[in-house]
Structures are given as C-alpha cells and as structure tokens.
Backbone as JSON Lines, residues from 0, in Angstrom:
{"i":0,"aa":"X","n":[0.8,-1.2,0.0],"ca":[0.0,0.0,0.0],"c":[0.85,1.27,0.0]}
{"i":1,"aa":"X","n":[2.16,1.13,0.07],"ca":[3.0,2.32,0.12],"c":[3.01,3.08,-1.2]}
{"i":2,"aa":"X","n":[2.81,2.39,-2.31],"ca":[2.83,3.09,-3.59],"c":[1.57,3.93,-3.79]}
{"i":3,"aa":"X","n":[0.47,3.59,-3.09],"ca":[-0.75,4.42,-3.15],"c":[-0.74,5.53,-2.13]}
{"i":4,"aa":"X","n":[0.25,5.57,-1.28],"ca":[0.32,6.56,-0.22],"c":[0.99,7.84,-0.72]}
{"i":5,"aa":"X","n":[0.37,8.43,-1.74],"ca":[0.86,9.69,-2.33],"c":[-0.29,10.68,-2.37]}
{"i":6,"aa":"X","n":[0.03,11.95,-2.29],"ca":[-0.99,12.98,-2.29],"c":[-1.76,12.99,-3.6]}
{"i":7,"aa":"X","n":[-1.08,12.8,-4.72],"ca":[-1.78,12.86,-6.01],"c":[-2.78,11.71,-6.16]}
{"i":8,"aa":"X","n":[-2.5,10.53,-5.57],"ca":[-3.5,9.45,-5.6],"c":[-4.72,9.82,-4.78]}
{"i":9,"aa":"X","n":[-4.51,10.48,-3.66],"ca":[-5.64,10.92,-2.84],"c":[-6.49,11.95,-3.56]}
{"i":10,"aa":"X","n":[-5.84,12.89,-4.25],"ca":[-6.6,13.89,-5.01],"c":[-7.36,13.22,-6.14]}
{"i":11,"aa":"X","n":[-6.72,12.27,-6.82],"ca":[-7.37,11.57,-7.93],"c":[-8.58,10.77,-7.43]}
{"i":12,"aa":"X","n":[-8.4,9.99,-6.37],"ca":[-9.53,9.23,-5.81],"c":[-10.61,10.17,-5.31]}
{"i":13,"aa":"X","n":[-10.21,11.24,-4.67],"ca":[-11.16,12.18,-4.1],"c":[-11.96,12.96,-5.13]}
{"i":14,"aa":"X","n":[-11.46,13.09,-6.34],"ca":[-12.2,13.77,-7.41],"c":[-13.02,12.8,-8.25]}
{"i":15,"aa":"X","n":[-12.49,11.61,-8.49],"ca":[-13.17,10.68,-9.39],"c":[-14.31,9.93,-8.7]}
{"i":16,"aa":"X","n":[-14.09,9.44,-7.49],"ca":[-15.12,8.64,-6.81],"c":[-16.4,9.44,-6.59]}
{"i":17,"aa":"X","n":[-16.36,10.67,-6.06],"ca":[-17.61,11.42,-5.93],"c":[-18.27,11.74,-7.27]}
{"i":18,"aa":"X","n":[-17.46,11.95,-8.32],"ca":[-18.05,12.21,-9.64],"c":[-18.81,10.99,-10.14]}
{"i":19,"aa":"X","n":[-18.28,9.8,-9.92],"ca":[-18.97,8.58,-10.32],"c":[-20.25,8.4,-9.51]}
{"i":20,"aa":"X","n":[-20.17,8.64,-8.21],"ca":[-21.36,8.51,-7.35],"c":[-22.43,9.51,-7.76]}
{"i":21,"aa":"X","n":[-22.03,10.75,-8.06],"ca":[-23.0,11.75,-8.48],"c":[-23.64,11.39,-9.81]}
{"i":22,"aa":"X","n":[-22.85,10.86,-10.74],"ca":[-23.4,10.44,-12.03],"c":[-24.41,9.31,-11.87]}
{"i":23,"aa":"X","n":[-24.09,8.33,-11.04],"ca":[-25.02,7.21,-10.81],"c":[-26.28,7.71,-10.13]}
{"i":24,"aa":"X","n":[-26.15,8.58,-9.14],"ca":[-27.34,9.12,-8.46],"c":[-28.18,9.95,-9.42]}
{"i":25,"aa":"X","n":[-27.54,10.69,-10.29],"ca":[-28.27,11.49,-11.28],"c":[-29.03,10.6,-12.25]}
{"i":26,"aa":"X","n":[-28.38,9.53,-12.72],"ca":[-29.03,8.63,-13.68],"c":[-30.17,7.85,-13.05]}
{"i":27,"aa":"X","n":[-30.04,7.47,-11.79],"ca":[-31.08,6.69,-11.11],"c":[-32.18,7.57,-10.52]}
{"i":28,"aa":"X","n":[-31.96,8.86,-10.41],"ca":[-32.89,9.74,-9.73],"c":[-34.01,10.3,-10.58]}
{"i":29,"aa":"X","n":[-33.97,10.11,-11.9],"ca":[-34.99,10.65,-12.8],"c":[-35.21,12.15,-12.57]}
{"i":30,"aa":"X","n":[-34.16,12.91,-12.66],"ca":[-34.21,14.34,-12.42],"c":[-34.46,15.05,-13.75]}
{"i":31,"aa":"X","n":[-35.49,15.88,-13.82],"ca":[-35.76,16.59,-15.08],"c":[-34.88,17.84,-15.21]}
{"i":32,"aa":"X","n":[-33.78,17.71,-15.91],"ca":[-32.88,18.84,-16.14],"c":[-32.87,19.19,-17.62]}
{"i":33,"aa":"X","n":[-32.82,20.47,-17.91],"ca":[-32.78,20.94,-19.29],"c":[-31.52,21.78,-19.46]}
{"i":34,"aa":"X","n":[-30.51,21.25,-20.15],"ca":[-29.25,21.95,-20.31],"c":[-29.2,22.77,-21.59]}
{"i":35,"aa":"X","n":[-30.18,22.62,-22.47],"ca":[-30.16,23.33,-23.75],"c":[-30.46,24.82,-23.57]}
{"i":36,"aa":"X","n":[-31.28,25.16,-22.59],"ca":[-31.67,26.54,-22.36],"c":[-30.73,27.16,-21.31]}
{"i":37,"aa":"X","n":[-29.99,28.19,-21.69],"ca":[-29.04,28.81,-20.76],"c":[-29.71,29.49,-19.57]}
{"i":38,"aa":"X","n":[-30.96,29.87,-19.71],"ca":[-31.68,30.52,-18.61],"c":[-31.95,29.53,-17.48]}
{"i":39,"aa":"X","n":[-31.99,28.25,-17.77],"ca":[-32.28,27.23,-16.76],"c":[-31.03,26.67,-16.1]}
{"i":40,"aa":"X","n":[-29.85,27.09,-16.51],"ca":[-28.63,26.53,-15.96],"c":[-28.49,26.81,-14.47]}
{"i":41,"aa":"X","n":[-28.86,27.99,-14.03],"ca":[-28.75,28.33,-12.61],"c":[-29.67,27.44,-11.79]}
{"i":42,"aa":"X","n":[-30.88,27.2,-12.3],"ca":[-31.82,26.32,-11.61],"c":[-31.31,24.88,-11.59]}
{"i":43,"aa":"X","n":[-30.74,24.44,-12.7],"ca":[-30.19,23.08,-12.76],"c":[-29.06,22.9,-11.75]}
{"i":44,"aa":"X","n":[-28.22,23.89,-11.6],"ca":[-27.12,23.79,-10.64],"c":[-27.65,23.75,-9.21]}
{"i":45,"aa":"X","n":[-28.73,24.48,-8.94],"ca":[-29.34,24.42,-7.6],"c":[-29.92,23.03,-7.33]}
{"i":46,"aa":"X","n":[-30.43,22.36,-8.38],"ca":[-30.96,21.02,-8.22],"c":[-29.83,20.01,-8.0]}
{"i":47,"aa":"X","n":[-28.71,20.21,-8.68],"ca":[-27.59,19.28,-8.57],"c":[-26.75,19.49,-7.31]}
{"i":48,"aa":"X","n":[-26.9,20.61,-6.63],"ca":[-26.11,20.9,-5.44],"c":[-26.25,19.84,-4.35]}
{"i":49,"aa":"X","n":[-27.46,19.36,-4.0],"ca":[-27.54,18.28,-3.01],"c":[-26.85,16.99,-3.46]}
{"i":50,"aa":"X","n":[-26.88,16.7,-4.76],"ca":[-26.18,15.52,-5.25],"c":[-24.67,15.68,-5.08]}
{"i":51,"aa":"X","n":[-24.17,16.89,-5.26],"ca":[-22.75,17.13,-5.03],"c":[-22.39,16.87,-3.56]}
{"i":52,"aa":"X","n":[-23.24,17.35,-2.67],"ca":[-22.97,17.16,-1.24],"c":[-23.0,15.68,-0.85]}
{"i":53,"aa":"X","n":[-23.98,14.96,-1.36],"ca":[-24.09,13.54,-1.01],"c":[-22.99,12.7,-1.67]}
{"i":54,"aa":"X","n":[-22.47,13.17,-2.77],"ca":[-21.43,12.39,-3.45],"c":[-20.11,12.4,-2.69]}
{"i":55,"aa":"X","n":[-19.96,13.27,-1.7],"ca":[-18.73,13.31,-0.92],"c":[-18.7,12.25,0.18]}
{"i":56,"aa":"X","n":[-19.8,11.56,0.42],"ca":[-19.84,10.52,1.45],"c":[-18.83,9.41,1.17]}
{"i":57,"aa":"X","n":[-18.67,8.95,-0.07],"ca":[-17.65,7.89,-0.3],"c":[-16.23,8.33,0.06]}
{"i":58,"aa":"X","n":[-15.95,9.61,0.06],"ca":[-14.62,10.06,0.49],"c":[-14.38,9.7,1.96]}
{"i":59,"aa":"X","n":[-15.44,9.73,2.75],"ca":[-15.29,9.38,4.16],"c":[-14.95,7.9,4.34]}
{"i":60,"aa":"X","n":[-15.36,7.06,3.4],"ca":[-15.06,5.63,3.51],"c":[-13.57,5.34,3.41]}
{"i":61,"aa":"X","n":[-12.82,6.21,2.76],"ca":[-11.37,6.03,2.7],"c":[-10.71,6.31,4.04]}
{"i":62,"aa":"X","n":[-11.35,7.11,4.89],"ca":[-10.77,7.46,6.17],"c":[-10.83,6.31,7.17]}
{"i":63,"aa":"X","n":[-11.76,5.37,6.98],"ca":[-11.9,4.26,7.93],"c":[-10.68,3.33,7.89]}
{"i":64,"aa":"X","n":[-10.31,2.76,6.72],"ca":[-9.16,1.85,6.76],"c":[-7.81,2.56,6.8]}
{"i":65,"aa":"X","n":[-7.73,3.78,6.28],"ca":[-6.44,4.45,6.17],"c":[-6.18,5.47,7.27]}
{"i":66,"aa":"X","n":[-7.14,5.72,8.12],"ca":[-7.0,6.77,9.11],"c":[-6.02,6.47,10.23]}
{"i":67,"aa":"X","n":[-5.66,5.22,10.43],"ca":[-4.8,4.86,11.56],"c":[-3.31,4.88,11.2]}
{"i":68,"aa":"X","n":[-2.99,5.03,9.95],"ca":[-1.59,5.04,9.56],"c":[-0.95,6.38,9.88]}
{"i":69,"aa":"X","n":[0.25,6.36,10.41],"ca":[0.94,7.64,10.6],"c":[1.45,8.17,9.26]}
{"i":70,"aa":"X","n":[1.46,9.45,9.11],"ca":[1.96,10.14,7.92],"c":[1.29,9.63,6.64]}
{"i":71,"aa":"X","n":[0.01,9.62,6.65],"ca":[-0.73,9.12,5.49],"c":[-0.94,10.24,4.49]}
{"i":72,"aa":"X","n":[-0.29,10.14,3.35],"ca":[-0.37,11.16,2.31],"c":[-1.66,11.05,1.51]}
{"i":73,"aa":"X","n":[-2.23,9.83,1.4],"ca":[-3.47,9.63,0.67],"c":[-4.6,10.45,1.29]}
{"i":74,"aa":"X","n":[-4.64,10.48,2.61],"ca":[-5.69,11.25,3.29],"c":[-5.53,12.75,3.07]}
{"i":75,"aa":"X","n":[-4.32,13.21,2.96],"ca":[-4.1,14.63,2.67],"c":[-4.66,14.99,1.3]}
{"i":76,"aa":"X","n":[-4.44,14.12,0.32],"ca":[-5.0,14.35,-1.01],"c":[-6.52,14.3,-1.0]}
{"i":77,"aa":"X","n":[-7.1,13.37,-0.22],"ca":[-8.56,13.31,-0.1],"c":[-9.11,14.59,0.51]}
{"i":78,"aa":"X","n":[-8.44,15.11,1.51],"ca":[-8.9,16.37,2.12],"c":[-8.82,17.53,1.13]}
{"i":79,"aa":"X","n":[-7.78,17.57,0.34],"ca":[-7.65,18.63,-0.66],"c":[-8.79,18.56,-1.66]}
{"i":80,"aa":"X","n":[-9.08,17.36,-2.16],"ca":[-10.17,17.23,-3.14],"c":[-11.52,17.49,-2.51]}
{"i":81,"aa":"X","n":[-11.71,17.12,-1.24],"ca":[-12.98,17.41,-0.56],"c":[-13.16,18.91,-0.4]}
{"i":82,"aa":"X","n":[-12.09,19.63,-0.09],"ca":[-12.19,21.09,0.01],"c":[-12.47,21.72,-1.35]}
{"i":83,"aa":"X","n":[-11.91,21.15,-2.41],"ca":[-12.22,21.67,-3.76],"c":[-13.7,21.49,-4.08]}
{"i":84,"aa":"X","n":[-14.24,20.31,-3.77],"ca":[-15.68,20.1,-3.95],"c":[-16.48,21.06,-3.07]}
{"i":85,"aa":"X","n":[-16.0,21.3,-1.86],"ca":[-16.69,22.22,-0.97],"c":[-16.75,23.64,-1.51]}
{"i":86,"aa":"X","n":[-15.66,24.08,-2.13],"ca":[-15.64,25.41,-2.74],"c":[-16.66,25.49,-3.86]}
{"i":87,"aa":"X","n":[-16.74,24.45,-4.69],"ca":[-17.72,24.43,-5.78],"c":[-19.14,24.45,-5.22]}
{"i":88,"aa":"X","n":[-19.38,23.71,-4.16],"ca":[-20.72,23.67,-3.55],"c":[-21.11,25.03,-3.01]}
{"i":89,"aa":"X","n":[-20.18,25.71,-2.35],"ca":[-20.48,27.05,-1.81],"c":[-20.74,28.05,-2.93]}
{"i":90,"aa":"X","n":[-19.96,27.99,-4.0],"ca":[-20.16,28.9,-5.13],"c":[-21.52,28.67,-5.75]}
{"i":91,"aa":"X","n":[-21.9,27.4,-5.95],"ca":[-23.21,27.1,-6.54],"c":[-24.31,27.55,-5.61]}
{"i":92,"aa":"X","n":[-24.12,27.4,-4.31],"ca":[-25.15,27.78,-3.34],"c":[-25.44,29.29,-3.4]}
{"i":93,"aa":"X","n":[-24.41,30.09,-3.59],"ca":[-24.6,31.54,-3.58],"c":[-24.83,32.14,-4.96]}
{"i":94,"aa":"X","n":[-25.03,31.33,-5.98],"ca":[-25.34,31.86,-7.31],"c":[-26.68,32.55,-7.33]}
C-alpha cells in the first residue's frame, strides 16, 4: 500500500469517486434537467447541489481503513479534493 500513499493518488480518488457517485445518483434519480436553455442553468445547478454534497460521502469511507496510519499522504489528497468540492458547492449555493 505504500505506492498508493501519495498525495496525487488521494486527489485523484477524491475527485473521481464522488463524480462517479453523483453520475449514478443522477441517472437513477430521474431528475428533469434541461441543459439546452441557458436561462435554466442556474436552476439546474441548484438542483444538482444536493447531489454534489451527497457524493462526498464515499470520500469518508477512505478514512476508515487508512486513518490509523501515521503520515498518510493519501488522506491529505482526499482532504484537498474534498475542500475543492466544498468550494464548488459554496459557489453554486450563492449563485
């Protein structure tokens, strides 16, 4: 597991896993979104904001097995990507 203990792997996992979870939740949720009309984009982003928040839950699952290791670089990368998602969520919230 030492080769996965790098910050860039944590950032990669932290960005890709929530994106996959959000895509699956979007596809299974039957959400009526219209991306063709630019006037509805702000409304669509407000609808997708809760999905963004819920998609960060799988990031917490990485903290369970890896949280006990000293000097864990993977968790630092996960925190960085979680904060990046958090910034996007706050920006969408205040649009």
